[in-house]
C-alpha positions as CSV (number, residue, x, y, z in Angstrom):
1,X,62.4,30.6,-7.5
2,X,64.8,29.4,-4.9
3,X,66.5,32.3,-2.8
4,X,70.2,32.2,-2.6
5,X,72.2,32.9,0.7
6,X,73.0,36.5,1.2
7,X,75.5,38.1,3.4
8,X,74.5,41.7,3.7
9,X,76.1,44.7,5.3
10,X,74.0,47.8,5.4
11,X,75.4,51.1,5.9
12,X,74.1,54.7,6.1
13,X,76.4,57.8,5.8
14,X,73.3,59.6,7.5
15,X,71.3,57.7,10.1
16,X,68.1,59.6,9.2
17,X,68.0,57.4,6.0
18,X,67.6,54.1,7.9
19,X,63.7,54.7,8.3
20,X,63.4,55.1,4.5
21,X,65.2,51.7,3.8
22,X,64.7,49.0,6.3
23,X,67.1,46.0,6.4
24,X,64.2,43.5,5.6
25,X,63.5,45.4,2.4
26,X,67.2,45.5,1.2
27,X,67.3,41.7,1.9
28,X,64.2,41.0,0.2
29,X,65.0,43.1,-3.1
30,X,68.6,41.8,-3.4
31,X,67.7,38.1,-2.5
32,X,65.1,38.3,-5.2
33,X,67.6,39.6,-7.8
34,X,70.3,37.2,-6.9
35,X,71.2,34.2,-9.1
36,X,73.8,32.8,-7.1
37,X,74.9,33.2,-3.3
38,X,76.0,36.7,-2.5
39,X,78.1,38.9,-0.2
40,X,76.9,42.5,-0.8
41,X,77.4,45.8,1.0
42,X,74.8,48.4,0.5
43,X,75.8,52.0,1.4
44,X,73.5,54.9,1.4
45,X,75.4,58.1,0.9
46,X,74.8,61.8,0.7
47,X,75.4,63.9,-2.4
48,X,79.0,64.7,-1.7
49,X,80.2,61.1,-1.2
50,X,78.0,60.0,-4.3
51,X,79.6,62.6,-6.5
52,X,83.1,61.9,-5.3
53,X,82.7,58.2,-6.0
54,X,81.2,58.8,-9.3
55,X,83.9,61.1,-10.3
56,X,86.8,59.2,-8.9
57,X,85.6,55.7,-10.4
58,X,83.5,56.6,-13.6
59,X,85.0,60.2,-14.4
60,X,81.7,61.6,-14.1
61,X,81.4,64.8,-11.9
62,X,77.9,64.5,-10.5
63,X,76.2,62.3,-8.1
64,X,74.1,59.4,-9.6
65,X,71.3,57.2,-8.1
66,X,73.2,53.9,-7.8
67,X,76.7,52.8,-8.4
68,X,77.7,49.1,-8.5
69,X,81.1,47.8,-7.6
70,X,81.4,44.2,-8.7
71,X,84.3,42.2,-7.4
72,X,83.3,38.4,-8.3
73,X,80.4,36.8,-10.2
74,X,81.0,33.2,-9.5
75,X,80.7,31.3,-7.3
76,X,79.8,33.9,-4.9
77,X,78.6,37.5,-5.9
78,X,80.7,40.0,-4.4
79,X,79.7,43.6,-4.7
80,X,79.2,47.1,-3.3
81,X,76.1,49.0,-4.0
82,X,76.1,52.8,-3.3
83,X,72.7,54.4,-3.4
84,X,72.8,58.4,-3.3
85,X,69.8,59.2,-1.1
86,X,69.3,62.8,-2.2
87,X,69.4,61.7,-6.0
88,X,67.1,58.8,-5.3
89,X,64.6,61.1,-3.3
90,X,64.6,63.6,-6.1
91,X,64.1,61.0,-9.0
92,X,61.3,59.5,-7.0
93,X,59.5,62.8,-6.6
94,X,60.0,63.8,-10.1
95,X,58.5,60.4,-11.3
96,X,56.0,60.7,-8.7
97,X,56.6,57.2,-7.5
98,X,56.7,56.0,-4.0
99,X,60.5,56.4,-2.5
100,X,60.4,52.6,-1.3
101,X,59.5,51.4,-4.7
102,X,62.3,53.7,-6.5
103,X,64.8,52.2,-3.8
104,X,63.6,48.6,-4.4
105,X,64.1,49.2,-8.3
106,X,67.6,50.6,-7.8
107,X,68.5,47.5,-5.3
108,X,67.3,45.3,-8.3
109,X,69.2,47.1,-10.8
110,X,72.4,47.2,-8.9
111,X,72.3,43.7,-8.0
112,X,71.9,42.7,-11.7
113,X,75.0,44.9,-12.6
114,X,76.6,43.0,-9.8
115,X,76.1,39.8,-11.7
116,X,77.4,41.2,-15.1
117,X,74.3,42.6,-16.6
118,X,74.6,45.9,-18.5
119,X,72.9,48.3,-20.3
120,X,75.6,50.6,-21.6
121,X,76.9,50.3,-25.2
122,X,74.9,47.4,-26.3
123,X,71.0,47.7,-27.0
124,X,70.4,44.0,-26.8
125,X,72.0,43.7,-23.4
126,X,70.2,46.8,-22.4
127,X,66.8,45.3,-23.4
128,X,67.5,42.1,-21.9
129,X,68.6,43.9,-18.5
130,X,65.5,46.0,-18.5
131,X,63.3,43.0,-19.1
132,X,64.8,41.1,-16.2
133,X,64.4,44.1,-14.0
134,X,60.8,44.4,-14.9
135,X,60.3,40.7,-14.3
136,X,61.9,40.9,-10.9
137,X,59.9,44.0,-9.8
138,X,56.7,42.4,-10.9
139,X,57.8,39.3,-8.8
140,X,58.2,41.5,-5.8
141,X,54.8,42.8,-6.1
142,X,55.8,46.1,-7.5
143,X,55.2,47.9,-10.8
144,X,57.2,48.0,-14.0
145,X,59.7,50.9,-13.3
146,X,60.2,51.7,-17.1
147,X,56.5,52.2,-17.6
148,X,56.3,54.3,-14.4
149,X,59.2,56.5,-15.8
150,X,57.7,56.9,-19.2
151,X,54.2,57.8,-17.7
152,X,55.8,60.4,-15.5
153,X,57.9,61.8,-18.6
154,X,54.7,62.1,-20.5
155,X,52.9,63.9,-17.8
156,X,55.9,66.3,-17.4
157,X,56.0,67.0,-21.2
158,X,52.1,68.0,-21.0
159,X,53.0,70.9,-18.5
160,X,53.6,74.4,-20.0
161,X,56.7,74.9,-18.1
162,X,59.3,72.7,-16.2
163,X,59.4,72.7,-12.4
164,X,62.3,74.8,-11.0
165,X,63.8,71.7,-9.5
166,X,63.8,69.6,-12.6
167,X,65.2,72.5,-14.6
168,X,68.0,72.8,-12.2
169,X,69.1,69.2,-12.0
170,X,69.6,68.5,-15.8
């Protein structure tokens, strides 16, 4: 698989998150998922900024794990990916997966959105996107994120009561 050229800008709202997401990891994940040359900005934000962006651009008043703002698909993929660190951290903890692995999945997921993949509204498209994500994650030497999530959900349903954190989030 040929890797496409990538111009990457990596921004952190809080410098403490730099250690959790090294530049070489971001480059590797995005380049692996790109199907054309790319110009991508990745911004790691706090919950307030994530919530404001999700509210202003999607009409949903909560912070979400990743937002993709795609501007062009061809000849160069141009996009901004915004990952909300507190949400990503909480999800990784709840799913009992390494934080780095969850970030990798969300970078792949966002990069696919930047190229026109979608999972909302059309089950066939959703299945195609999920299959591509799984293929890319395995190609990165990581696990299938959807099997991990299903296993974490099954483990959670075996408990007698939800944890206080998971009860508050949903």
